Backbone as numpy.savetxt, mean C-alpha at the origin, in Angstrom:
# Nx Ny Nz CAx CAy CAz Cx Cy Cz
-32.59 -25.30 0.89 -33.42 -24.11 0.89 -32.54 -22.87 0.89
-32.82 -21.92 0.03 -32.05 -20.70 -0.08 -32.53 -19.64 0.90
-31.59 -18.89 1.43 -31.96 -17.79 2.30 -32.34 -16.60 1.44
-33.25 -15.76 1.92 -33.60 -14.55 1.15 -32.41 -13.59 1.12
-32.31 -12.81 0.08 -31.24 -11.84 -0.06 -31.33 -10.77 1.02
-30.19 -10.34 1.48 -30.14 -9.30 2.50 -30.45 -7.95 1.87
-31.24 -7.11 2.53 -31.53 -5.78 1.99 -30.36 -4.81 2.18
-29.35 -5.22 2.93 -28.22 -4.34 3.22 -27.15 -4.47 2.14
-26.62 -3.34 1.71 -25.54 -3.30 0.73 -24.40 -2.49 1.33
-23.19 -3.04 1.26 -22.02 -2.33 1.76 -21.20 -1.83 0.58
-20.77 -0.57 0.67 -19.96 0.03 -0.38 -18.64 0.47 0.25
-17.55 0.02 -0.35 -16.23 0.40 0.13 -15.65 1.42 -0.85
-15.45 2.61 -0.37 -14.90 3.67 -1.22 -13.43 3.87 -0.91
-12.73 4.41 -1.86 -11.34 4.74 -1.64 -10.38 3.61 -1.90
-10.87 2.45 -2.27 -9.98 1.34 -2.57 -9.38 1.53 -3.95
-8.30 0.89 -4.17 -7.67 0.98 -5.47 -6.18 1.24 -5.35
-5.58 1.50 -6.45 -4.15 1.70 -6.48 -3.79 3.13 -6.09
-2.73 3.23 -5.30 -2.24 4.54 -4.90 -1.29 5.05 -5.98
-1.39 6.31 -6.29 -0.50 6.93 -7.28 0.70 7.53 -6.55
1.89 7.07 -6.90 3.11 7.54 -6.27 3.85 8.43 -7.25
4.17 9.67 -6.87 4.98 10.54 -7.74 6.35 9.89 -7.98
6.90 10.09 -9.17 8.20 9.50 -9.51 9.30 9.90 -8.54
9.28 11.15 -8.09 10.31 11.63 -7.15 10.25 10.86 -5.83
9.03 10.60 -5.36 8.87 9.86 -4.11 9.29 8.40 -4.29
8.94 7.79 -5.41 9.37 6.42 -5.67 10.88 6.31 -5.68
11.55 7.29 -6.30 13.00 7.29 -6.35 13.59 7.44 -4.95
12.99 8.31 -4.14 13.47 8.52 -2.77 13.33 7.24 -1.95
12.18 6.57 -2.05 11.94 5.34 -1.29 12.93 4.25 -1.73
13.12 4.12 -3.04 14.05 3.11 -3.56 15.47 3.40 -3.07
15.88 4.66 -3.11 17.22 5.04 -2.66 17.41 4.74 -1.18
16.40 5.05 -0.37 16.49 4.77 1.07 16.63 3.28 1.33
15.91 2.47 0.55 15.94 1.02 0.77 17.28 0.42 0.38
18.07 1.11 -0.45 19.37 0.62 -0.89 20.53 1.12 -0.04
20.24 2.01 0.92 21.31 2.53 1.79 21.87 1.42 2.66
23.17 1.52 2.95 23.85 0.54 3.78 23.16 0.46 5.15
22.78 -0.73 5.54 22.14 -0.94 6.84 20.65 -0.69 6.87
20.07 -0.30 5.74 18.63 -0.03 5.70 17.84 -1.32 5.83
16.75 -1.25 6.55 15.82 -2.37 6.66 14.62 -2.02 5.79
14.44 -2.79 4.73 13.40 -2.46 3.74 12.03 -2.36 4.38
11.72 -3.24 5.30 10.42 -3.19 5.98 10.22 -1.86 6.69
11.27 -1.37 7.34 11.18 -0.08 8.05 10.99 1.08 7.08
11.72 1.05 5.97 11.57 2.10 4.96 10.14 2.09 4.41
9.64 0.92 4.10 8.29 0.80 3.55 7.26 1.33 4.53
7.35 0.91 5.78 6.38 1.37 6.79 6.43 2.88 6.98
7.62 3.43 6.93 7.78 4.88 7.11 7.06 5.65 6.01
6.97 5.05 4.84 6.32 5.71 3.71 4.90 5.20 3.44
4.41 4.32 4.32 3.03 3.84 4.18 2.81 2.86 3.04
3.84 2.05 2.74 3.66 1.04 1.69 4.15 -0.30 2.21
4.02 -1.34 1.39 4.43 -2.67 1.78 5.88 -2.90 1.35
6.60 -3.78 2.08 8.01 -4.01 1.75 8.23 -4.45 0.30
7.34 -5.25 -0.27 7.54 -5.70 -1.65 7.38 -4.56 -2.67
6.87 -3.41 -2.22 6.73 -2.25 -3.10 7.92 -1.31 -3.00
8.73 -1.49 -1.96 9.88 -0.60 -1.76 11.08 -1.08 -2.56
């Protein structure tokens, strides 16, 4: 037996890809390549994930 459809609808706004200016991407990449840099820390400092840094 199927349940009736819920009358409630949830809308999530603001999702999607973040646009990063080229200058900021270059800065983040440079920071992650500095001697002793921890990529996870650099990423968190800039509000992104380590695999993006």
